[in-house]
N, CA, C and O atoms as CSV, one atom per row, in Angstrom:
chain,resi,resn,atom,element,x,y,z
A,1,MET,N,N,-43.078,-7.753,-52.234
A,1,MET,CA,C,-43.933,-7.582,-51.064
A,1,MET,C,C,-44.643,-6.227,-51.196
A,1,MET,O,O,-44.028,-5.230,-51.575
A,2,ASN,N,N,-45.887,-6.206,-50.893
A,2,ASN,CA,C,-46.692,-5.003,-51.035
A,2,ASN,C,C,-46.294,-3.939,-50.001
A,2,ASN,O,O,-45.969,-4.259,-48.858
A,3,GLU,N,N,-46.326,-2.685,-50.421
A,3,GLU,CA,C,-45.835,-1.583,-49.582
A,3,GLU,C,C,-46.645,-1.408,-48.296
A,3,GLU,O,O,-46.080,-1.066,-47.258
A,4,THR,N,N,-47.944,-1.636,-48.348
A,4,THR,CA,C,-48.775,-1.524,-47.147
A,4,THR,C,C,-48.357,-2.567,-46.112
A,4,THR,O,O,-48.264,-2.266,-44.922
A,5,PHE,N,N,-48.107,-3.781,-46.565
A,5,PHE,CA,C,-47.668,-4.844,-45.662
A,5,PHE,C,C,-46.294,-4.514,-45.083
A,5,PHE,O,O,-46.062,-4.707,-43.890
A,6,ARG,N,N,-45.389,-4.021,-45.917
A,6,ARG,CA,C,-44.045,-3.657,-45.449
A,6,ARG,C,C,-44.121,-2.566,-44.387
A,6,ARG,O,O,-43.408,-2.622,-43.385
A,7,LEU,N,N,-44.984,-1.573,-44.604
A,7,LEU,CA,C,-45.128,-0.494,-43.625
A,7,LEU,C,C,-45.683,-1.035,-42.319
A,7,LEU,O,O,-45.185,-0.697,-41.246
A,8,GLU,N,N,-46.710,-1.872,-42.399
A,8,GLU,CA,C,-47.293,-2.459,-41.194
A,8,GLU,C,C,-46.249,-3.271,-40.430
A,8,GLU,O,O,-46.173,-3.199,-39.204
A,9,GLN,N,N,-45.455,-4.034,-41.153
A,9,GLN,CA,C,-44.408,-4.851,-40.543
A,9,GLN,C,C,-43.352,-3.958,-39.882
A,9,GLN,O,O,-42.906,-4.254,-38.773
A,10,ALA,N,N,-42.948,-2.876,-40.544
A,10,ALA,CA,C,-41.948,-1.963,-39.989
A,10,ALA,C,C,-42.478,-1.282,-38.732
A,10,ALA,O,O,-41.752,-1.153,-37.746
A,11,VAL,N,N,-43.725,-0.847,-38.756
A,11,VAL,CA,C,-44.320,-0.175,-37.599
A,11,VAL,C,C,-44.418,-1.137,-36.419
A,11,VAL,O,O,-44.103,-0.761,-35.290
A,12,GLN,N,N,-44.847,-2.363,-36.662
A,12,GLN,CA,C,-44.954,-3.344,-35.577
A,12,GLN,C,C,-43.585,-3.680,-34.991
A,12,GLN,O,O,-43.443,-3.824,-33.776
A,13,THR,N,N,-42.587,-3.805,-35.847
A,13,THR,CA,C,-41.237,-4.096,-35.378
A,13,THR,C,C,-40.691,-2.941,-34.558
A,13,THR,O,O,-40.128,-3.145,-33.482
A,14,LEU,N,N,-40.858,-1.725,-35.069
A,14,LEU,CA,C,-40.384,-0.541,-34.343
A,14,LEU,C,C,-41.122,-0.392,-33.014
A,14,LEU,O,O,-40.511,-0.056,-32.000
A,15,ASP,N,N,-42.418,-0.639,-33.013
A,15,ASP,CA,C,-43.190,-0.552,-31.774
A,15,ASP,C,C,-42.692,-1.572,-30.747
A,15,ASP,O,O,-42.606,-1.264,-29.558
A,16,ALA,N,N,-42.367,-2.771,-31.197
A,16,ALA,CA,C,-41.846,-3.798,-30.283
A,16,ALA,C,C,-40.499,-3.368,-29.703
A,16,ALA,O,O,-40.236,-3.575,-28.518
A,17,ILE,N,N,-39.650,-2.771,-30.536
A,17,ILE,CA,C,-38.349,-2.298,-30.055
A,17,ILE,C,C,-38.537,-1.190,-29.029
A,17,ILE,O,O,-37.928,-1.221,-27.959
A,18,VAL,N,N,-39.374,-0.216,-29.349
A,18,VAL,CA,C,-39.606,0.917,-28.443
A,18,VAL,C,C,-40.205,0.433,-27.126
A,18,VAL,O,O,-39.796,0.885,-26.056
A,19,THR,N,N,-41.151,-0.463,-27.195
A,19,THR,CA,C,-41.766,-0.994,-25.976
A,19,THR,C,C,-40.724,-1.731,-25.132
A,19,THR,O,O,-40.678,-1.565,-23.913
A,20,ALA,N,N,-39.899,-2.536,-25.777
A,20,ALA,CA,C,-38.862,-3.266,-25.050
A,20,ALA,C,C,-37.828,-2.327,-24.426
A,20,ALA,O,O,-37.219,-2.649,-23.406
A,21,MET,N,N,-37.641,-1.175,-25.043
A,21,MET,CA,C,-36.678,-0.187,-24.539
A,21,MET,C,C,-37.365,0.812,-23.604
A,21,MET,O,O,-36.857,1.910,-23.374
A,22,GLU,N,N,-38.511,0.424,-23.075
A,22,GLU,CA,C,-39.256,1.212,-22.086
A,22,GLU,C,C,-39.716,2.567,-22.612
A,22,GLU,O,O,-39.710,3.560,-21.885
A,23,GLY,N,N,-40.115,2.599,-23.889
A,23,GLY,CA,C,-40.782,3.777,-24.422
A,23,GLY,C,C,-39.956,4.701,-25.289
A,23,GLY,O,O,-40.483,5.675,-25.827
A,24,GLU,N,N,-38.659,4.417,-25.439
A,24,GLU,CA,C,-37.836,5.288,-26.286
A,24,GLU,C,C,-36.598,4.541,-26.743
A,24,GLU,O,O,-35.971,3.822,-25.965
A,25,VAL,N,N,-36.252,4.714,-27.998
A,25,VAL,CA,C,-35.033,4.114,-28.540
A,25,VAL,C,C,-34.310,5.148,-29.403
A,25,VAL,O,O,-34.922,5.824,-30.231
A,26,GLN,N,N,-33.018,5.253,-29.196
A,26,GLN,CA,C,-32.184,6.141,-30.004
A,26,GLN,C,C,-31.860,5.416,-31.303
A,26,GLN,O,O,-31.327,4.307,-31.280
A,27,LEU,N,N,-32.178,6.033,-32.430
A,27,LEU,CA,C,-31.886,5.425,-33.718
A,27,LEU,C,C,-30.598,6.005,-34.297
A,27,LEU,O,O,-29.615,5.286,-34.471
A,28,GLY,N,N,-30.603,7.303,-34.596
A,28,GLY,CA,C,-29.407,7.955,-35.094
A,28,GLY,C,C,-28.979,7.536,-36.487
A,28,GLY,O,O,-27.815,7.695,-36.852
A,29,HIS,N,N,-29.910,6.998,-37.273
A,29,HIS,CA,C,-29.572,6.541,-38.618
A,29,HIS,C,C,-30.671,6.885,-39.605
A,29,HIS,O,O,-31.852,6.927,-39.260
A,30,HIS,N,N,-30.264,7.127,-40.828
A,30,HIS,CA,C,-31.182,7.290,-41.953
A,30,HIS,C,C,-32.211,8.401,-41.735
A,30,HIS,O,O,-33.360,8.294,-42.166
A,31,GLY,N,N,-31.783,9.460,-41.064
A,31,GLY,CA,C,-32.644,10.622,-40.881
A,31,GLY,C,C,-33.485,10.627,-39.623
A,31,GLY,O,O,-34.236,11.574,-39.390
A,32,PHE,N,N,-33.376,9.590,-38.806
A,32,PHE,CA,C,-34.187,9.496,-37.594
A,32,PHE,C,C,-33.304,9.516,-36.353
A,32,PHE,O,O,-32.388,8.704,-36.219
A,33,ALA,N,N,-33.584,10.443,-35.451
A,33,ALA,CA,C,-32.819,10.541,-34.207
A,33,ALA,C,C,-33.296,9.500,-33.198
A,33,ALA,O,O,-32.492,8.817,-32.564
A,34,LYS,N,N,-34.624,9.390,-33.059
A,34,LYS,CA,C,-35.161,8.430,-32.087
A,34,LYS,C,C,-36.609,8.107,-32.407
A,34,LYS,O,O,-37.247,8.758,-33.234
A,35,ALA,N,N,-37.107,7.085,-31.730
A,35,ALA,CA,C,-38.516,6.705,-31.785
A,35,ALA,C,C,-39.002,6.617,-30.348
A,35,ALA,O,O,-38.248,6.238,-29.452
A,36,PHE,N,N,-40.272,6.969,-30.131
A,36,PHE,CA,C,-40.806,6.924,-28.771
A,36,PHE,C,C,-42.313,6.722,-28.781
A,36,PHE,O,O,-42.990,6.956,-29.783
A,37,ASN,N,N,-42.818,6.278,-27.632
A,37,ASN,CA,C,-44.260,6.184,-27.381
A,37,ASN,C,C,-44.655,7.331,-26.472
A,37,ASN,O,O,-43.933,7.657,-25.530
A,38,ASN,N,N,-45.800,7.947,-26.749
A,38,ASN,CA,C,-46.286,8.985,-25.843
A,38,ASN,C,C,-47.106,8.344,-24.719
A,38,ASN,O,O,-47.133,7.121,-24.588
A,39,ASP,N,N,-47.769,9.165,-23.917
A,39,ASP,CA,C,-48.553,8.668,-22.781
A,39,ASP,C,C,-49.687,7.734,-23.189
A,39,ASP,O,O,-50.149,6.923,-22.386
A,40,LYS,N,N,-50.136,7.851,-24.442
A,40,LYS,CA,C,-51.218,7.007,-24.945
A,40,LYS,C,C,-50.669,5.813,-25.725
A,40,LYS,O,O,-51.424,5.115,-26.403
A,41,TYR,N,N,-49.362,5.575,-25.634
A,41,TYR,CA,C,-48.677,4.482,-26.317
A,41,TYR,C,C,-48.757,4.591,-27.838
A,41,TYR,O,O,-48.722,3.583,-28.544
A,42,GLU,N,N,-48.866,5.826,-28.334
A,42,GLU,CA,C,-48.803,6.057,-29.775
A,42,GLU,C,C,-47.338,6.198,-30.164
A,42,GLU,O,O,-46.553,6.799,-29.430
A,43,LEU,N,N,-46.973,5.655,-31.298
A,43,LEU,CA,C,-45.587,5.622,-31.749
A,43,LEU,C,C,-45.261,6.847,-32.605
A,43,LEU,O,O,-46.029,7.213,-33.494
A,44,PHE,N,N,-44.122,7.472,-32.330
A,44,PHE,CA,C,-43.653,8.632,-33.091
A,44,PHE,C,C,-42.167,8.500,-33.382
A,44,PHE,O,O,-41.444,7.775,-32.699
A,45,LEU,N,N,-41.731,9.211,-34.404
A,45,LEU,CA,C,-40.323,9.313,-34.757
A,45,LEU,C,C,-39.894,10.766,-34.671
A,45,LEU,O,O,-40.647,11.665,-35.047
A,46,VAL,N,N,-38.697,10.995,-34.180
A,46,VAL,CA,C,-38.102,12.331,-34.203
A,46,VAL,C,C,-37.032,12.288,-35.284
A,46,VAL,O,O,-36.100,11.486,-35.234
A,47,LYS,N,N,-37.191,13.171,-36.259
A,47,LYS,CA,C,-36.223,13.227,-37.347
A,47,LYS,C,C,-34.990,14.004,-36.898
A,47,LYS,O,O,-35.018,14.697,-35.881
A,48,ASP,N,N,-33.925,13.885,-37.655
A,48,ASP,CA,C,-32.682,14.581,-37.325
A,48,ASP,C,C,-32.853,16.094,-37.242
A,48,ASP,O,O,-32.104,16.766,-36.534
A,49,ASP,N,N,-33.833,16.632,-37.961
A,49,ASP,CA,C,-34.068,18.080,-37.923
A,49,ASP,C,C,-34.922,18.515,-36.730
A,49,ASP,O,O,-35.223,19.699,-36.576
A,50,GLY,N,N,-35.316,17.539,-35.875
A,50,GLY,CA,C,-36.093,17.841,-34.677
A,50,GLY,C,C,-37.594,17.724,-34.842
A,50,GLY,O,O,-38.325,17.782,-33.853
A,51,SER,N,N,-38.069,17.562,-36.054
A,51,SER,CA,C,-39.513,17.433,-36.263
A,51,SER,C,C,-39.975,16.044,-35.849
A,51,SER,O,O,-39.216,15.077,-35.913
A,52,THR,N,N,-41.233,15.959,-35.422
A,52,THR,CA,C,-41.826,14.699,-34.967
A,52,THR,C,C,-42.895,14.276,-35.966
A,52,THR,O,O,-43.751,15.069,-36.357
A,53,ILE,N,N,-42.829,13.003,-36.373
A,53,ILE,CA,C,-43.790,12.447,-37.321
A,53,ILE,C,C,-44.244,11.075,-36.835
A,53,ILE,O,O,-43.631,10.483,-35.947
A,54,THR,N,N,-45.310,10.586,-37.421
A,54,THR,CA,C,-45.728,9.210,-37.170
A,54,THR,C,C,-44.942,8.305,-38.122
A,54,THR,O,O,-44.455,8.776,-39.149
A,55,PRO,N,N,-44.811,7.037,-37.804
A,55,PRO,CA,C,-44.109,6.138,-38.725
A,55,PRO,C,C,-44.768,6.069,-40.104
A,55,PRO,O,O,-44.091,5.852,-41.109
A,56,GLN,N,N,-46.078,6.254,-40.145
A,56,GLN,CA,C,-46.795,6.225,-41.420
A,56,GLN,C,C,-46.407,7.400,-42.323
A,56,GLN,O,O,-46.582,7.325,-43.540
A,57,GLN,N,N,-45.886,8.478,-41.744
A,57,GLN,CA,C,-45.467,9.639,-42.521
A,57,GLN,C,C,-44.024,9.516,-43.002
A,57,GLN,O,O,-43.576,10.310,-43.829
A,58,ALA,N,N,-43.305,8.539,-42.496
A,58,ALA,CA,C,-41.892,8.377,-42.835
A,58,ALA,C,C,-41.737,7.744,-44.210
A,58,ALA,O,O,-42.625,7.041,-44.694
A,59,ASP,N,N,-40.608,8.005,-44.818
A,59,ASP,CA,C,-40.238,7.308,-46.038
A,59,ASP,C,C,-39.991,5.849,-45.654
A,59,ASP,O,O,-39.164,5.567,-44.786
A,60,LEU,N,N,-40.696,4.933,-46.288
A,60,LEU,CA,C,-40.653,3.527,-45.899
A,60,LEU,C,C,-39.238,2.960,-45.986
A,60,LEU,O,O,-38.806,2.259,-45.071
A,61,LYS,N,N,-38.524,3.240,-47.040
A,61,LYS,CA,C,-37.157,2.720,-47.202
A,61,LYS,C,C,-36.247,3.225,-46.089
A,61,LYS,O,O,-35.461,2.456,-45.537
A,62,GLN,N,N,-36.345,4.514,-45.752
A,62,GLN,CA,C,-35.523,5.062,-44.673
A,62,GLN,C,C,-35.889,4.433,-43.338
A,62,GLN,O,O,-35.013,4.134,-42.527
A,63,LEU,N,N,-37.183,4.232,-43.107
A,63,LEU,CA,C,-37.634,3.621,-41.857
A,63,LEU,C,C,-37.110,2.192,-41.741
A,63,LEU,O,O,-36.578,1.803,-40.701
A,64,GLU,N,N,-37.261,1.418,-42.801
A,64,GLU,CA,C,-36.750,0.049,-42.778
A,64,GLU,C,C,-35.236,0.036,-42.559
A,64,GLU,O,O,-34.724,-0.766,-41.778
A,65,ASP,N,N,-34.532,0.917,-43.243
A,65,ASP,CA,C,-33.073,0.969,-43.092
A,65,ASP,C,C,-32.662,1.329,-41.672
A,65,ASP,O,O,-31.694,0.775,-41.150
A,66,ALA,N,N,-33.384,2.248,-41.041
A,66,ALA,CA,C,-33.079,2.623,-39.653
A,66,ALA,C,C,-33.309,1.440,-38.716
A,66,ALA,O,O,-32.517,1.204,-37.803
A,67,ILE,N,N,-34.383,0.704,-38.939
A,67,ILE,CA,C,-34.669,-0.481,-38.119
A,67,ILE,C,C,-33.586,-1.543,-38.332
A,67,ILE,O,O,-33.096,-2.134,-37.370
A,68,TYR,N,N,-33.215,-1.783,-39.594
A,68,TYR,CA,C,-32.179,-2.778,-39.894
A,68,TYR,C,C,-30.843,-2.381,-39.278
A,68,TYR,O,O,-30.119,-3.231,-38.758
A,69,GLN,N,N,-30.517,-1.099,-39.334
A,69,GLN,CA,C,-29.253,-0.626,-38.758
A,69,GLN,C,C,-29.257,-0.846,-37.247
A,69,GLN,O,O,-28.266,-1.311,-36.683
A,70,TRP,N,N,-30.379,-0.508,-36.586
A,70,TRP,CA,C,-30.492,-0.730,-35.137
A,70,TRP,C,C,-30.369,-2.224,-34.836
A,70,TRP,O,O,-29.672,-2.628,-33.906
A,71,ARG,N,N,-31.054,-3.027,-35.634
A,71,ARG,CA,C,-30.988,-4.489,-35.457
A,71,ARG,C,C,-29.546,-4.992,-35.560
A,71,ARG,O,O,-29.096,-5.779,-34.727
A,72,ASP,N,N,-28.838,-4.536,-36.572
A,72,ASP,CA,C,-27.455,-4.992,-36.766
A,72,ASP,C,C,-26.554,-4.605,-35.597
A,72,ASP,O,O,-25.625,-5.339,-35.263
A,73,GLU,N,N,-26.819,-3.469,-34.978
A,73,GLU,CA,C,-26.009,-3.008,-33.857
A,73,GLU,C,C,-26.401,-3.657,-32.528
A,73,GLU,O,O,-25.619,-3.646,-31.577
A,74,HIS,N,N,-27.609,-4.222,-32.463
A,74,HIS,CA,C,-28.126,-4.801,-31.215
A,74,HIS,C,C,-28.725,-6.185,-31.479
A,74,HIS,O,O,-29.833,-6.471,-31.025
A,75,MET,N,N,-28.016,-7.031,-32.195
A,75,MET,CA,C,-28.565,-8.300,-32.683
A,75,MET,C,C,-29.101,-9.202,-31.571
A,75,MET,O,O,-30.204,-9.732,-31.708
A,76,GLN,N,N,-28.373,-9.392,-30.492
A,76,GLN,CA,C,-28.849,-10.279,-29.429
A,76,GLN,C,C,-30.139,-9.756,-28.807
A,76,GLN,O,O,-31.066,-10.528,-28.563
A,77,PHE,N,N,-30.204,-8.466,-28.551
A,77,PHE,CA,C,-31.399,-7.878,-27.972
A,77,PHE,C,C,-32.562,-7.977,-28.959
A,77,PHE,O,O,-33.691,-8.274,-28.567
A,78,PHE,N,N,-32.282,-7.728,-30.237
A,78,PHE,CA,C,-33.309,-7.809,-31.265
A,78,PHE,C,C,-33.882,-9.221,-31.342
A,78,PHE,O,O,-35.094,-9.381,-31.488
A,79,GLN,N,N,-33.042,-10.238,-31.246
A,79,GLN,CA,C,-33.527,-11.620,-31.282
A,79,GLN,C,C,-34.435,-11.928,-30.099
A,79,GLN,O,O,-35.405,-12.673,-30.240
A,80,LYS,N,N,-34.131,-11.362,-28.934
A,80,LYS,CA,C,-34.994,-11.538,-27.761
A,80,LYS,C,C,-36.356,-10.883,-27.992
A,80,LYS,O,O,-37.392,-11.436,-27.623
A,81,ILE,N,N,-36.341,-9.706,-28.603
A,81,ILE,CA,C,-37.593,-9.007,-28.904
A,81,ILE,C,C,-38.426,-9.835,-29.868
A,81,ILE,O,O,-39.625,-10.015,-29.656
A,82,LEU,N,N,-37.803,-10.340,-30.927
A,82,LEU,CA,C,-38.526,-11.155,-31.888
A,82,LEU,C,C,-39.104,-12.408,-31.237
A,82,LEU,O,O,-40.228,-12.811,-31.538
A,83,GLY,N,N,-38.334,-13.016,-30.351
A,83,GLY,CA,C,-38.827,-14.185,-29.636
A,83,GLY,C,C,-40.058,-13.869,-28.809
A,83,GLY,O,O,-40.984,-14.675,-28.729
A,84,ALA,N,N,-40.068,-12.705,-28.199
A,84,ALA,CA,C,-41.215,-12.289,-27.387
A,84,ALA,C,C,-42.428,-11.978,-28.258
A,84,ALA,O,O,-43.566,-12.127,-27.812
A,85,MET,N,N,-42.192,-11.543,-29.506
A,85,MET,CA,C,-43.289,-11.206,-30.410
A,85,MET,C,C,-43.986,-12.457,-30.936
A,85,MET,O,O,-45.159,-12.405,-31.305
A,86,MET,N,N,-43.272,-13.581,-30.972
A,86,MET,CA,C,-43.815,-14.807,-31.572
A,86,MET,C,C,-44.860,-15.450,-30.691
A,86,MET,O,O,-45.416,-16.489,-31.049
């Protein structure tokens, strides 16, 4: 799978999770403390060191792993989010 497509898919999935969690989700995995939307609904990540980046600036593998880890810990909620995205 092409890296641009994977990044787009990861960003859309993370955005759906953050939106469903009313603008902020605690990640706590793979170098990311949390993800949030600002007042303009732009998506950002807070790294464990406290710095804030856009998902496009993140290491794709770490971002995917953080999303997968969150999914594994919240499977029922994640399935509801996916259902709403379809």
